[in-house]
C-alpha positions in Angstrom: 26.0 -8.3 55.4 23.0 -7.2 52.9 21.2 -4.3 54.1 17.8 -4.1 53.5 16.3 -1.7 51.2 13.0 0.7 51.6 10.7 -2.3 50.1 9.7 -3.1 53.4 6.6 -1.4 54.7 5.3 -2.1 57.8 1.3 -1.8 58.1 1.3 -0.6 62.0 3.8 0.6 64.2 4.2 -2.8 66.7 2.6 -2.4 70.2 4.0 -5.7 71.2 6.2 -8.5 70.1 4.6 -8.9 66.6 5.5 -7.1 63.4 3.3 -7.4 60.2 4.9 -6.2 56.9 5.2 -6.4 53.4 8.1 -6.5 50.9 7.2 -5.8 47.2 4.4 -7.1 45.4 5.8 -10.5 44.9 4.1 -14.1 46.3 4.6 -13.7 50.4 3.6 -17.2 50.9 6.0 -18.7 48.5 8.8 -16.5 50.4 7.5 -17.5 53.6 7.7 -21.2 52.4 11.1 -20.7 51.2 12.2 -19.5 54.5 10.6 -22.3 56.5 12.0 -25.2 54.3 15.8 -24.0 54.6 15.2 -23.5 58.3 16.5 -19.9 58.5 13.5 -18.1 59.9 10.1 -18.8 60.6 7.0 -16.4 59.6 3.5 -16.6 59.4 1.1 -14.7 57.4 -1.9 -12.6 57.5 -4.7 -10.7 55.6 -4.6 -7.0 56.6 -7.3 -4.9 54.8 -7.4 -7.5 52.0 -3.6 -7.5 51.6 -1.1 -10.1 52.5 1.2 -9.3 55.3 4.1 -11.6 56.3 4.4 -11.7 60.3 6.9 -11.8 62.7 6.7 -12.8 66.6 10.0 -12.3 68.5 9.5 -14.4 71.4 13.2 -15.4 72.1 14.9 -12.7 74.3 17.9 -13.1 72.2 16.4 -11.9 69.1 18.3 -8.8 68.7 18.6 -6.0 65.8 20.9 -7.9 64.2 18.8 -10.8 63.8 16.2 -8.7 62.2 18.5 -7.2 59.8 19.6 -11.0 59.0 16.0 -11.7 58.2 15.6 -8.7 56.1 18.6 -9.7 54.1 17.4 -13.1 53.6 14.0 -12.0 52.3 15.6 -9.9 49.8 17.9 -12.3 48.5 14.8 -14.8 48.2 12.5 -12.3 46.9 14.6 -11.9 43.8 14.2 -15.6 43.2 10.5 -16.1 43.8 
């Protein structure tokens, strides 16, 4: 499996089931849309202090660390093409 790189940055330590993060400096909206279009993951977006972030809500109790690793790997692959 593709391991995530240090390019992922979280703005805040999560205090609930919501994680806001950034990866690189690319177009986060295009990245988010690509994930949704291919049906692999669903992320939302938000602005934090004027910077666009991706936002992950973890609602399903079956979501585990492996699921998050797969998401990070998919973001890296797509990030190289967007």
